[in-house]
N, C-alpha and C positions, 0 to 999 in steps of 0.2 A: 245695093238696096236690101233693107232688112225688114222682114215681115214679122209683125207682132200679132199673135192670134190666141184668143181663148174663146170659149163658147159664150161669154158674157160681153156684149158690145160696150157697156159702160166701163167694165174692167179694162177692155182694150183701149178705150179712150184715155183712161187714167194712166195706163202704162205708156202710151204714146207721148203724152204730155211730159212725163218724167224722163223718158229716154231722150226726147228731143231737147229738153232743157240741159241734160247732162252731156249730150254728145251732138251739138248743133251741126257739126261738120258731116254727120252721117244722115242718110235718108231712111227714116222709119215710116212704114206704111201699114195700114190694116188690109184685110183680105179684099175688101171692096175696091181699094185703089191700087192693088198690087199688080204688077206685070210679072206673072209667076215665072216666066222664062228667065227673068233678070234677077230673081231673088238669090242672094248668096248666103245669107244667114237667116235663120228662123228662130224666133223667141216664142215659145208656145207652152200651152197646157190644154189638153183636150183637143187633140189634132183630128180633123175630119178624115175619114177613110178616103184613100185615093189621092190626097192632096200632095203627098211627097213625090209621086210620079210626075206631077205637073211642074216640078222645079228641077230641071236638069242641071242648073248651075249651082245648086245648093252645096255649100262647103262645110257647114256646121249647124248643129241644132242645139239650142240652149233651152233647157227645161226650167220652167218657173216653179220648181219644187225640188226637194231633196230626193224623193223616190222616183226612179225612172223605170221601174219594172214594167209598167204598161207600155211605155215607149219602146223598150228593148224587145218586147214580145210581139211588136207589130210585124207582120209578114212583109210589108212594103218598105221597111226601114233598110236602106242600103247598108251592107255589112261594113263598108269602109267609111261611113259617115261618122265623124266625131260627134259625140253627145256629151254635153256639159250639164252639170246639175248644180244647184245651190248647196253650198256647205252649211249655210245658216240662214241668212236673210231674215233674222228675227225669230225663226222657228224654235231655236234652242230655248229662248226665254219662255215662249208659250208652252212648250213641252214641259219645261221645268216647273212652271206654275201649276200645270195640270197634275203632274205627278206629286208635287209637294202637297197639293190639296188632298189627294188620295191618301198619302202616307200620314199626314196630320190627322185626317179623319179616322184612320185605323188606330193611331196612337191614342186618340182621345175617345175611342169606342163610339164614334158618332153613329155608325150603322146600327149598333145594338141599341143605342138610345132612341133612334128613330123607330125601331121596331116596338120598343116599350111605349113610346108616345102614341103610336097608332092604336095600341090596345088600352091606353089610359093607365099604364103602369109607371111607377117610379121606383127604381132600385139603383142605389148608388153602386157604381163599378169602380174597382181599384184604379187610381190614376197611374199612368205610365210616363216616364221621362223619354225624351228622344234617345238617350243612351241605352234604353231598354229594348229598342226596336232594331232588328237586323233587316236591312234592305238589300236586295240583290237587283242589280241593273243588268239586263240582257242587252248587250250591244254597247261597245265603248268607242264608237266613232265620234265625230264632232258633237253631235247632239247628246249621245249617251254619256260621254265624258263630262259635258257641262251639267247634265242631270246629276251624275254621281258626285261631282265636286260640290254642288249646291246642297245636296242632302247631307254630305259629310260636314259642311259648314253649319248646318242646322243641328248637328250633334248626333245624328243617327250612325249606327254601325253599318258602313257601306262596303259591299263587295260588288265587283263587276265581272262580267264574262264577255270574252270575244273569241273568235276562232283562232287568232294568232296572239302571241304574248304582247301585253301592254304594260307600261309602267307609268302610273298616275299617282301623284303624291297624295297620301292620306286615304288611298283606296286600295283594298285588297283585290288584286287583279288575278283572275283565273282564266284559263283557256283550255280548249280541247274538250273531249268527251268527259274525261274524269273531272275536269274543272267545272263543267256544266252540272254534273251530278252533285258535286260538293256545294255549288251555289244554291241549287234547289233545296237540298237538305237543310241548309242554314237559313233560308230566307223566310222571314215572317211576312214580308211584303216583297213580291216579285214585280218589278217594273220593266216592261219590255218596250224597247225602242228600235227593234231590228227592222230592216227593210225586207221586202219580199224577194227572195232569190231561190234558186233550186235547192240551196243548202238550208234555208230557213223555213220553207213551206212545210207546215205540219210539225214543226219543231216541238211545240208544246202538245204532245200526244198524251194519251191516257197514262202510259207508264211514267212519263216525266211529271205530269200533274200530280200523280199519286205520291211522288217523291217529296212534294212540298209538305211542311208540317201541318198537322190538323189545325184548322182555323186560319190558315194563311190567306192573304189578300193578293189578288192578281190585278195589276193595272196594265192593260195592253194599249200603249200609245203607238205601237208599230202597226204593221199591216194585219188585216183580219185573217189572212190565210196562214198565219203563223200558228193559229190556235185551232185545235180540234174541238169544235163547238159541242158535239155530242158527248165527247169525253168530259168536257167541262161540266 
């Protein structure tokens, strides 16, 4: 028996319909119709407190998202319970669109034009080509690599950073502390797609933000706790 749960009942109903159509040989249930002692697999996002303790037969937990930091931080999560996350599920395309929108806005000076518009001014700004813009991508996992490739295909100068070495075609890949410093120094636009982990929380502190060039843009599509808001 497989339990599907999110805080939104309409969302649960939609997931149940899809899962049952894809795997008719398995029994998918919502929380209202679940026999918790018989649940072996849990597909979830937004798990209620105390629910895991009511499922002694649980063999695996499947997260309906790429970030599992909140799940892993739960004190009631059994240490030996396997937790699976989505590698993509359509999120890479959405993240890429969001970041491309921000980078294009920077390239075309749209934020500066909006400020002029608000005060009734019109002053032509020098146009810039994609090849004039240096973009740094923080995080080169499944989503970060997709973002970096897309930006490179658009013609931007793209570098990426990860904790361990990566090799991605057409992307300058940096790693480690020295690589992070180099990325920040070079990035006119910094796009962050990192998850929340003990190593990434507070990564963008005052010292690192001050390493960015004057007038740089930050696009944080990762977790909020990566960034020191006061320092920003």
